[in-house]
C-alpha positions as CSV (number, residue, x, y, z in Angstrom):
1,M,84.4,101.1,118.8
2,N,82.2,101.7,121.8
3,A,81.9,98.7,123.7
4,D,79.5,99.9,126.2
5,E,76.5,100.2,123.9
6,P,73.8,97.7,123.7
7,A,74.0,94.8,121.5
8,T,71.0,93.8,118.7
9,A,69.5,90.7,119.0
10,S,68.0,88.5,116.4
11,G,64.9,86.7,116.2
12,G,61.2,86.6,115.1
13,G,61.7,85.4,111.6
14,L,65.3,87.1,111.2
15,V,68.6,85.6,110.1
16,R,71.9,87.1,111.1
17,V,74.3,87.6,108.3
18,R,78.0,88.3,108.8
19,L,79.8,90.9,106.4
20,D,83.5,90.6,105.9
21,L,84.5,94.1,104.0
22,C,87.2,96.4,103.3
23,Y,87.1,99.9,102.1
24,D,89.4,103.1,101.1
25,G,88.6,105.2,103.7
26,A,89.8,108.4,102.1
27,A,86.7,109.7,100.4
28,F,84.5,108.9,103.7
29,A,83.8,110.9,106.9
30,G,84.4,107.5,108.9
31,W,82.2,104.3,109.6
32,A,79.1,105.5,111.2
33,L,76.2,107.4,110.0
34,Q,76.6,111.2,110.0
35,P,73.8,113.5,108.7
36,G,75.0,114.8,105.1
37,Q,78.2,113.1,105.3
38,R,79.4,110.4,103.0
39,T,80.1,107.4,105.4
40,V,80.9,103.4,104.8
41,Q,77.9,102.4,107.0
42,G,75.5,104.7,104.7
43,V,76.7,103.3,101.7
44,L,76.2,100.0,102.8
45,A,73.3,100.3,104.3
46,Q,71.6,101.8,101.3
47,A,72.7,98.7,99.0
48,L,71.1,96.4,101.7
49,E,67.9,98.3,101.5
50,V,67.7,97.7,97.9
51,L,68.7,94.1,97.8
52,V,67.1,92.9,101.1
53,P,64.2,95.4,102.1
54,R,63.8,95.8,106.0
55,S,66.9,94.7,107.4
56,G,68.0,95.7,110.7
57,A,70.7,98.1,111.9
58,L,74.2,97.4,110.5
59,T,76.7,96.4,113.8
60,V,80.4,96.7,113.0
61,A,83.4,95.7,114.9
62,G,85.4,98.8,114.9
63,R,83.8,102.3,114.4
64,T,86.9,103.5,112.2
65,D,87.3,107.5,111.9
66,A,87.3,109.6,108.7
67,G,90.2,108.9,106.6
68,V,90.8,105.3,108.0
69,H,91.0,102.5,106.0
70,A,90.0,98.7,106.5
71,T,91.0,95.4,104.9
72,G,89.4,93.3,107.8
73,Q,86.6,95.2,108.9
74,V,83.4,92.8,110.1
75,A,79.6,93.8,110.6
76,H,76.6,91.9,111.0
77,V,73.1,92.6,110.1
78,D,69.3,90.9,110.6
79,V,67.6,90.1,107.9
80,P,64.2,88.5,107.2
81,A,64.5,85.1,106.9
82,Q,62.2,84.7,104.0
83,A,64.2,87.4,101.8
84,W,67.4,85.7,102.9
85,A,66.3,82.5,101.5
86,G,65.7,84.0,97.9
87,I,68.3,86.4,98.0
88,G,70.9,84.3,95.7
89,D,74.6,85.5,95.8
90,L,74.6,88.5,97.8
91,R,78.1,89.5,97.8
92,A,78.4,89.3,93.9
93,R,74.8,91.5,94.0
94,L,76.6,93.9,96.7
95,S,79.3,94.4,94.3
96,G,77.1,95.5,91.3
97,L,75.6,98.0,93.7
98,L,78.7,99.3,95.9
99,P,81.1,102.2,95.1
100,H,84.7,101.0,94.0
101,D,85.9,102.3,97.3
102,V,84.0,99.4,99.2
103,R,84.0,95.7,98.7
104,V,82.4,92.9,100.7
105,R,84.6,90.1,100.8
106,D,82.3,87.8,102.3
107,V,78.6,87.2,103.3
108,R,77.4,84.0,105.5
109,E,74.7,83.1,108.1
110,V,75.7,82.8,111.5
111,P,74.2,82.1,114.8
112,A,72.2,84.6,116.8
113,A,74.9,84.8,119.5
114,F,77.3,86.2,116.8
115,D,77.8,90.1,117.4
116,A,80.3,92.1,115.4
117,R,81.3,94.3,118.3
118,F,80.7,92.3,121.6
119,A,81.7,89.0,120.6
120,A,85.4,89.8,119.3
121,L,88.2,88.7,120.9
122,W,90.7,91.4,119.5
123,R,91.2,93.9,116.8
124,R,94.2,94.5,114.8
125,Y,95.3,97.6,113.1
126,R,98.5,98.6,110.7
127,Y,99.9,101.7,111.0
128,R,102.7,102.5,107.7
129,I,104.9,105.4,108.0
130,S,107.9,106.3,105.5
131,D,110.9,108.4,106.7
132,A,112.5,108.3,103.3
133,P,113.8,112.0,102.4
134,W,112.0,111.9,98.9
135,G,108.4,111.2,100.6
136,V,106.2,108.1,99.9
137,D,105.7,106.1,97.2
138,P,102.9,107.4,95.1
139,L,100.9,103.9,94.8
140,R,101.2,103.9,98.6
141,R,100.5,107.9,99.4
142,N,96.9,107.2,100.6
143,D,97.9,104.5,103.6
144,T,101.3,105.7,104.2
145,L,102.4,108.7,106.3
146,H,105.5,110.8,105.5
147,W,107.7,111.6,108.4
148,R,110.3,114.2,107.5
149,R,112.8,113.2,110.3
150,T,114.6,110.0,110.4
151,L,113.0,107.5,112.9
152,D,114.8,105.2,115.5
153,D,112.6,102.0,114.8
154,E,114.4,100.4,117.9
155,A,113.5,103.0,120.5
156,M,110.2,103.2,119.1
157,Q,109.8,99.2,119.9
158,S,111.2,99.6,123.4
159,A,108.4,102.4,124.1
160,G,105.9,100.2,122.3
161,T,106.6,97.2,124.5
162,S,106.2,98.9,127.7
163,L,102.7,99.8,127.1
164,L,101.8,96.1,126.8
165,G,99.0,94.6,129.2
166,T,95.9,95.9,130.7
167,H,96.1,99.5,131.7
168,D,93.8,102.6,132.0
169,F,94.8,104.4,128.5
170,A,92.8,107.7,129.0
171,A,96.0,109.6,128.2
172,F,95.6,108.3,124.8
173,C,91.9,108.6,124.4
174,R,89.1,110.9,123.4
175,R,87.1,110.3,126.5
176,R,83.3,109.8,125.4
177,N,80.3,109.9,128.0
178,A,79.7,106.6,129.9
179,G,82.7,104.9,128.2
180,T,85.6,103.2,130.0
181,T,89.3,103.8,128.8
182,I,90.7,100.6,130.4
183,R,92.1,98.5,127.4
184,Q,94.3,95.4,127.0
185,L,96.9,96.1,124.6
186,Q,98.1,93.0,123.4
187,L,100.6,93.5,120.6
188,L,102.7,96.4,119.6
189,T,105.5,96.2,117.2
190,I,107.6,98.1,114.7
191,Q,109.1,96.5,111.7
192,R,111.3,98.4,109.5
193,T,111.9,97.5,105.6
194,G,113.7,99.9,103.8
195,H,112.5,103.5,104.8
196,V,109.1,102.2,105.4
197,L,107.9,101.4,109.0
198,E,104.9,99.3,110.0
199,A,103.5,99.3,113.4
200,R,100.9,96.3,114.4
201,V,98.7,97.6,117.3
202,Q,96.3,94.7,118.6
203,A,93.8,94.8,121.9
204,D,90.7,93.6,123.1
205,A,89.2,96.7,122.0
206,F,90.1,100.3,121.3
207,C,88.7,103.4,122.5
208,H,88.3,106.8,120.3
209,S,91.6,107.8,118.9
210,M,94.0,105.5,120.9
211,V,95.6,103.7,117.8
212,R,96.4,106.9,116.5
213,S,97.3,108.7,120.2
214,L,99.7,105.8,120.3
215,I,101.5,106.0,117.2
216,G,102.0,109.9,117.7
217,A,103.6,109.0,121.0
218,L,105.9,106.8,119.4
219,L,106.8,109.2,116.6
220,A,107.9,111.5,119.1
221,V,110.6,108.9,120.6
222,G,111.2,107.8,117.2
223,D,112.4,111.1,116.2
224,G,114.1,111.9,119.4
225,R,111.9,114.7,120.9
226,R,111.0,112.1,123.5
227,P,112.7,109.5,125.7
228,P,111.6,105.9,125.1
229,D,110.2,105.7,128.7
230,W,107.8,108.7,128.2
231,P,104.8,107.1,126.6
232,V,104.3,104.6,129.5
233,S,104.8,107.5,132.0
234,L,101.5,108.9,130.7
235,L,99.7,105.7,131.7
236,A,99.4,107.4,135.2
237,G,97.2,110.3,133.9
238,S,93.5,109.7,134.5
239,V,92.8,112.3,131.5
240,R,93.9,112.6,127.8
241,A,97.5,114.0,127.6
242,G,97.5,117.3,125.8
243,D,101.5,116.9,124.6
244,V,100.6,113.6,122.6
245,Q,99.9,114.2,118.8
246,V,97.1,112.1,117.1
247,A,99.1,110.5,114.1
248,P,97.0,111.6,110.7
249,P,94.4,108.8,109.9
250,H,95.4,107.9,106.5
251,G,98.2,105.6,107.5
252,L,96.0,103.3,109.7
253,T,94.1,100.4,108.7
254,L,92.1,98.0,110.4
255,V,93.6,94.4,109.2
256,E,91.7,91.8,111.5
257,V,89.1,91.0,113.8
258,S,88.9,87.8,115.8
259,Y,86.1,85.7,117.1
260,P,85.8,82.6,119.2
261,P,84.1,79.6,117.8
262,D,80.4,79.8,117.6
263,A,79.7,78.0,120.9
264,E,81.8,80.4,122.8
265,L,80.0,83.3,121.2
266,A,77.4,84.0,123.8
267,D,80.0,83.9,127.1
268,R,82.4,86.2,125.1
269,T,79.7,88.7,124.7
270,D,78.9,88.4,128.4
271,V,82.8,88.9,129.2
272,T,82.9,92.2,127.0
273,R,79.7,93.7,128.3
274,T,81.0,93.5,132.1
275,V,82.6,97.0,132.9
276,R,86.3,96.9,132.9
277,A,88.5,96.9,135.7
278,L,92.0,97.4,136.4
279,P,93.8,94.0,137.8
280,S,94.0,94.2,141.6
281,T,97.5,95.0,143.1
282,P,99.1,92.0,145.1
283,P,99.9,92.5,148.6
284,P,103.4,93.1,149.4
């Protein structure tokens, strides 16, 4: 997600519609439209154009990369009010047009102040890893990474906890022009069930490749190549750390996006669009 792009606005006989969706990212080149590539935005926009012509552009909570999945993605689109009034059950009609690796779980009208990107309070991702010597359960092969070395989940948790808070995560991000890399990391937990480790990562927003880079750093700690205090030491850098491995995309899933009550949507958008800065250090 790029929180520095302008938000869209509804009005002039338009209705803002929220779409909650899920998808298997294996056969997609990511969310965002790309010439000649199959993308989630592309197939959803194509279906909407059939059912609700002259709809606006889709705005999404998190622009997932190629191969990344979602169970709790959120988007919004502005549609002509007259078309919306006569559309009927848009969710059911979308199910008849969309490919089987994309489903829209809920469709509803929302206030004009709702913005899937800027109004979000936080995004939460899950990353699944198996360190079983035999590999990954075949039914989970598309959303679980196999790691050939045994992982120390306690060391990974210790390293993850040290990263919590508001920091400049430049060392863990692929920088984009005019974008800040300051983020508030609110949650990072590692839970083991048998041979499967599940990382939960939550922040107010994520910069490009941030989650996969964080997981890559924790994997280096978990298999003993790096000490637990190594990831937090990287926060002192102002550019991407070349020795941080970006974890493969297929283990990553966007699971939830949270929004404030309707009355607070506009205020939240204003806060999100404000350029982030690190907390000031109190005087000694």
